[in-house]
C-alpha positions as CSV (number, residue, x, y, z in Angstrom):
1,M,-10.3,-14.7,-12.3
2,V,-10.5,-11.8,-9.7
3,G,-9.0,-14.2,-6.7
4,G,-6.2,-15.7,-9.3
5,Y,-2.9,-16.2,-7.5
6,R,-0.5,-14.5,-5.0
7,K,2.4,-15.5,-3.3
8,V,5.2,-13.5,-1.7
9,V,8.5,-15.0,-1.4
10,N,10.5,-14.0,0.8
11,C,14.7,-13.0,0.6
12,D,16.9,-13.2,3.1
13,N,18.4,-9.6,1.8
14,G,15.1,-8.2,3.3
15,Y,13.6,-7.7,0.1
16,D,10.2,-9.6,-0.9
17,V,8.6,-10.8,-4.0
18,S,4.7,-9.9,-4.7
19,I,3.7,-13.3,-7.7
20,V,0.5,-12.7,-8.6
21,S,-2.2,-13.6,-11.8
22,N,-5.4,-12.6,-11.9
23,S,-7.7,-10.4,-14.3
24,F,-6.2,-7.1,-13.2
25,S,-2.0,-7.6,-13.2
26,Y,-0.2,-7.1,-16.3
27,G,-0.5,-11.0,-17.9
28,G,-3.0,-12.7,-15.9
29,D,-5.7,-13.1,-19.0
30,K,-3.1,-15.1,-20.4
31,G,-2.3,-16.9,-17.5
32,L,1.2,-15.4,-17.2
33,F,2.8,-13.4,-13.8
34,E,3.3,-9.9,-12.5
35,V,6.3,-9.7,-10.1
36,A,6.9,-6.9,-8.1
37,V,9.9,-5.9,-5.3
38,L,9.1,-5.5,-2.1
39,Y,10.6,-4.1,1.0
40,N,8.8,-3.6,4.6
41,G,6.0,-4.8,2.6
42,E,5.6,-2.2,0.3
43,I,6.5,-2.1,-3.3
44,V,9.7,-0.7,-4.3
45,Y,10.8,1.4,-7.3
46,D,14.3,1.9,-7.5
47,T,16.1,-1.6,-7.2
48,L,18.5,-2.6,-10.1
49,V,16.2,-5.3,-10.8
50,T,13.1,-3.0,-12.4
51,D,11.8,0.7,-11.6
52,D,8.5,-0.6,-12.2
53,V,6.1,-3.9,-11.4
54,I,7.4,-7.0,-14.5
55,G,4.6,-8.1,-16.3
56,Y,3.6,-10.8,-18.7
57,L,6.2,-13.2,-17.1
58,D,6.2,-17.0,-17.3
59,F,7.6,-19.5,-14.7
60,Q,10.8,-19.1,-15.8
61,G,10.6,-15.1,-15.9
62,V,9.2,-15.3,-13.1
63,A,12.1,-17.6,-11.0
64,D,14.8,-15.6,-13.0
65,A,13.3,-12.6,-11.6
66,I,13.6,-14.0,-7.8
67,K,17.3,-14.4,-8.6
68,Q,17.8,-11.5,-9.1
69,V,16.3,-9.9,-6.1
70,E,17.7,-12.7,-3.4
71,N,20.9,-11.1,-5.4
72,L,20.9,-7.1,-4.4
73,P,22.6,-5.9,-1.8
74,R,21.2,-5.2,1.4
75,R,19.2,-1.9,1.3
76,K,20.4,0.7,3.3
């Protein structure tokens, strides 16, 4: 399952959320998802949500992560 699933959710505050599930993502081999916070198309590691990617998420975990990113203040 190299191809797997990939979706980017755009947030109004300028951030995006990358959601992936494939044989290389954390949890992808178990049908779970990995989330990364993006800004200008690049992963950012200095948000209040996380300082890395977040792996092993189920659907609710992904929804919770998206909500947290949506609530971040606009980046300066």
